N, C-alpha and C positions, 0 to 999 in steps of 0.2 A: 568556412569557419573552423577553428581548432575545436573539435568535439570535446576533447579532454577538458579544455578550459571552459567551454560552454556549459558543461554539466558537472564541472569539478569532479572528474572521474578519478577514483583512487583504487589501485590494485594492490592487494596485500595477501599475506598467507603463504601457503605452500605452493610453489610454482608448478610442482608436479601433480598436485591434487585436482580433483574435478572442480570445475569453476561454479561458484554459487554467487548469484547476483542478488543484492539486497536492495529493494526498492521501497522508499519511504511513502507515506500517505500524505494527504492534504495538510498544509500548514506546518509540516515537519521538514526535516533534512536528514542527511546520512548520519548525523550524530545520534539519532534515535535508535540506531542499531549498536551503540557502544557496548551494551551488556550482552549482546549476541555474538559479537566479533570474537571474543576470547574463546568461545566454545567451537569456533570453526577454523581459526587460522592455522592450527598446527597440521590439520588434515587436509584442508580444502584451500584452493585459491578463491579469494574473495574480491568481488568487485562492488564498490560503492559509488553512488553518484547522487547529485541533486537535480531535481527538475528545474527547468528554467523558471526563475522567479522565486526559487527557494534556496535557502543556505547560501553557499558561496558560488552559486551559478552566475553566468554572465547575463546580467539583466538586459544588456543591450540586444540579446538575441530574442527578446520577448516580442510576440506578435498576437494580438488578441484574436485575429482570424485563425492563425495556426492552432491556438490552444482553446479554441471554442468547442472542441470535441476531444474525447479521449484518444482519438485517432492521431491527433498532433503530438500527444506525449508518447504514444506508442512509436510513431515514426522516429522520434528523438532516440528512444531506447534501441530501436533496430539499428540506427546509425552508430550508437555506442558499441553494440555487439559486432557490427561490421568492422569498426575501427580497431577493435581488440582481437578480431577474428575468433570470436567465441563459437564453440561447437558443443551441442549437447550440455548446455549450461542448466543449472537449477535456478529457477526464478522464484525468489521469495518476495512476495508483494504484500505490504500491509494495506488494508482497507481497499481504497479505489485502485491501488496499484496491482492488486490481484487481477482486476479486470483488464488493466493495462497490459499485464503479462499475457493474458489470454490473447489479446490483439497482436502482441508482438509474435507469439508463436504462430498465429494464423499467417502472418506476413512472412515469417522466416522460420519455418518449422525446424530447420537444421540447427538453428541457433539455440533453441529452448528444448531441453530433453525431459524436464519435469517441472512441476509447479508446487510451490508451497504457499497456501493462501492464508494469511493471518488476519482474522476478523473481516473476511471479504463481504461485499454486498454488490450484487449485479444491478440492484434497483432499491432506491431508498424510499420511494414513495409506494404506498399501498396501491394494490390493483385487485381486480376481481380474482378471488382465489389465491391471492399472494399478499403476505404481510411483509412490507419493507421496513415498517417502524414509524413511518411518518405519513400524514395526510398530505394532499397537495397544498392545502392551506398552511400546514406547518412549515413546509419547505418555502412557500412564498414568504411567509413571515421571517423565517430564518435568513433568507437571502436579502430581504429588505432591511433587517436589522444590521446585517453584515455591511450592506452598501452604505448605510447612513452613519454608522459609528463602528468601524472595524475594531478599534482598540477596546471599546466597550463590550462589543460582542465577544471578542477574545477573552476578556476577563470573566464574562458570564458563562461562556460555553465550555471553556478548557476543563474546568472541574467536573462538569456534567459528562463530557466526553471521556475523560480519564476514569471517572468513577472513583472508588477508593477514597471516600470522603474522610476516612481516618488517617489518610496520609496526604495531607494538603500540598506537601512539597511536589508530589507527582503532578497535581493539577497546575501548580505554579510553573513548573517546567514546561508543560505543554502551552500554557499562556504566554510564556516568554518566546517559545518557538513561534507561535502564531504571530506575536507582536514584532518579531524580527523579519517577517515577510512583508514585502511591499504590498500595501493595501489594494492597490489597483490590480496587481498580478494575482493576489489572493482572491479577489472578487471574481475574477474569470475562472480561476481554478475551482473555486466553490460551486459556481454555477454549473460548470462542466461536470463536476463530481455529482452533485445532488440532483441534478436533472437527467443524469444518464440512465440508460436502460440497456444492460448487457446480457439479459436473460438468454437470448437467442444465441449469443456467442458462446455460451458454455456448452452448447450441444456439439460444437466442433472440437472440444478438447479431447485429445487422444493419448496425451503423455500421462504418465503416472502423477497423481494429484493428491496432496495432503491438505485438508481443510481444517484449520484450527479455529475454534470458537471458544467464547467465554461463557460461564454460567449465567452471567448478567452483562448485557451490553445494549445501551440505549441506542447506539448507531446501527448496530447489525444484531438484532435479536436472534434467539436460537432457531426461530422458524427459517431465518435466512440461511444459517448454516445447513439445515436439513434440505433446503431447496437446492443449494449449490451442490451438496453431496449427491442428491438424487439426480441432478441434471448432468453430472459428469460420471460417465460409466466407469466402474472400477475404482473410484476415488475412495480415499479414506477420511472419515470424519473423526476428529479427536476433541472432546470437550475438556478444555484445560481447567484446572482448579484456580481460576482467576476471574476477576470482575473487571468491567470497564472495557474500553476499545483498544487499549494499547498493552497487551499482555507481555510484550517484549520489554516493557519498562516496569510493569506492575508485578509481573510474575515471571522473571527472566529464567529462573531454574526450570520451571515447568515447561516453558516455551522452548528453551534451548534443548531439553531432554526430548521432546517430541520431534524437533527438527533433526536432531542428530540421529534419532532412531529411524526416521524415515529415510535419511541419506544413507544410512548403513544398509538398509534393505534394498536400495537401489543398485547395489553392486552386483 
């Protein structure tokens, strides 16, 4: 299959610059990076894509079996990296994509040279000595609600995930993004995301890593940012002056400044 078409791959920016891969989270697509892109394109070569089932991807490539684990999404990204012959790229992953990036680097370490994790979470469900932000019952209820009424779930959850109640247009944008995703494919991605546990995978991260967290985030509370930071030797943790789970939309200036500063230090 044509991978570029499958994942709606787009390459832009400075062809002589270091490659930065922007990977969206659940229920989103590459358009969610539109406020980050202008901060990167003059200096860096930027790769954007949509996971299968999201945005302008080829829905015919969807397989519930393939995407029943984060491994399937990671394999797709490895294939994108191979098709573009990426080397030493910086992987910017939002939310669950931060963990997908870890899996990609584990499979193809020559392709990924650094990580920028935007509101990452290696596990959403609380565990002994670990706070992920949700109980097992919370997640069961969330997935049951999503299964039974995806559009209703999207309308109710998008403003909560986005935060920033004083800026309802942000929650509306996220809701529209959720609603544009095929419900069946979204159901699979949601189950894969919210039931995942990538904590052990963090121990294998050796590349330079920036962890970006928000002051308040119902999906990835600050305990999660502290856990990710502690689990990755030598990582940098930055708490953005931002709330909600999508700081690249709600606080693009602060997010872009942190990303650019980290990229500059990589030279």
